[in-house]
C-alpha positions in Angstrom: -0.1 0.0 0.1 1.6 3.2 -1.1 1.2 6.3 1.2 -0.7 8.7 -0.8 0.7 12.0 -1.8 4.5 11.0 -1.4 6.8 11.7 -4.3 8.0 8.6 -6.3 11.5 9.8 -6.4 14.3 9.5 -4.0 16.1 12.5 -2.8 19.7 12.5 -1.8 20.8 15.3 0.4 24.3 16.1 1.6 24.2 17.7 5.1 24.7 21.4 5.1 24.8 21.6 1.3 22.2 22.5 -1.4 21.6 19.7 -4.1 19.0 20.0 -7.0 17.4 22.9 -5.1 17.1 20.9 -1.9 18.7 21.8 1.3 18.9 20.6 4.9 18.0 22.7 7.9 19.8 23.1 11.1 18.9 22.0 14.6 18.8 18.5 15.3 20.8 18.1 12.1 23.7 15.8 13.5 21.1 13.2 13.5 22.2 9.6 13.8 18.4 8.6 13.0 18.7 9.9 9.5 21.8 8.1 8.8 20.5 4.9 10.2 17.3 5.2 8.2 18.9 6.0 5.1 20.7 2.7 5.3 17.7 0.8 4.4 16.7 2.9 1.4 14.9 0.6 -1.2 14.4 -2.1 1.2 11.9 -3.4 3.8 13.9 -4.5 7.0 10.8 -5.3 8.9 9.7 -8.3 6.8 6.1 -6.9 7.1 3.9 -6.9 4.1 1.8 -4.0 5.3 1.4 -1.3 7.6 4.9 -1.2 8.8 6.1 2.6 8.7 5.7 2.9 12.6 7.5 -0.5 13.2 10.3 0.8 10.8 10.6 4.2 12.7 10.8 2.3 15.9 13.6 -0.1 14.8 15.5 2.9 13.5 15.2 4.8 16.7 16.4 1.8 18.9 19.3 1.0 16.4 20.4 4.6 16.6 20.2 4.7 20.6 16.8 6.1 21.3 13.7 4.6 22.8 10.7 4.3 20.3 7.1 4.4 21.1 6.6 0.3 20.9 3.6 0.8 18.8 2.8 -0.2 15.2 0.5 2.9 14.8 1.9 6.0 13.2 0.0 8.3 15.3 1.6 7.1 18.5 4.6 9.3 17.6 2.5 12.4 18.0 2.7 12.1 21.7 6.3 10.8 21.6 9.4 12.9 22.5 9.6 16.5 22.4 7.2 18.5 20.1 8.7 21.1 17.8 7.0 23.7 15.8 8.4 22.9 12.4 10.6 20.4 10.3 14.1 20.0 11.5 16.6 17.4 10.4 16.2 14.5 12.6 12.6 15.2 13.8 10.0 12.7 13.1 7.3 13.9 11.0 3.8 12.4 11.8 1.3 12.8 8.9 -2.2 12.1 7.9 -3.1 9.7 5.2 -6.4 8.4 3.7 -7.1 5.4 5.6 -4.5 6.0 8.5 -1.4 7.8 9.1 2.3 7.7 8.2 5.5 8.5 9.9 9.1 9.2 8.9 12.3 11.2 9.9 13.0 14.6 8.4 16.3 14.5 6.4 16.0 18.0 4.8 13.8 20.6 3.3 13.1 21.1 -0.3 13.2 24.5 -2.3 9.5 24.8 -1.7 9.8 24.5 2.1 8.6 21.0 2.3 10.2 18.6 4.4 12.2 15.6 2.9 11.2 12.5 4.9 12.9 9.0 4.9 9.9 6.6 5.8 9.1 2.9 5.6 6.3 1.5 3.7 6.5 4.2 1.1 5.5 2.0 -2.0 6.4 -1.0 0.0 9.7 0.2 0.7 11.9 2.7 2.4 12.0 6.0 0.6 13.5 9.4 0.9 10.9 12.0 -0.8 9.4 15.4 -0.2 6.1 15.6 1.6 3.6 18.4 1.4 3.7 20.3 4.5 0.1 20.3 4.9 -0.1 16.6 5.7 2.2 16.8 8.7 0.3 17.3 11.9 3.1 16.9 14.3 7.1 17.0 14.5 8.7 15.6 17.5 12.3 15.2 18.4 13.3 11.6 19.6 13.4 10.8 23.2 16.7 9.8 24.8 
């Protein structure tokens, strides 16, 4: 099941530089969470066939030294960690989607101000793609 509204292309961003009109933002930008999530681009490390974006986010958090929510629900991340007012590299983006929710980690900001998000279960694989700002209803920094 593809997350509705996510772009089909992968974006690749070098921290602190511009590439193809895309840049990273400051703040939590030293994120080992982004680096861990990018390790799985193109694959599905969860072995689940559906509804695995939150499971992927929890796995990435745990492998990068953070506690996750322990839930397979994307919306569980809306009340997790420290809420921030906008996209920051390394922040978790919680978004609405027809039929449910979606979650991923912000890896940059595109030229239009939309966050670039690495997420699982985007076209049945891990992808890095811009997401419309309007779809995201919460940004949270990972809990230690």
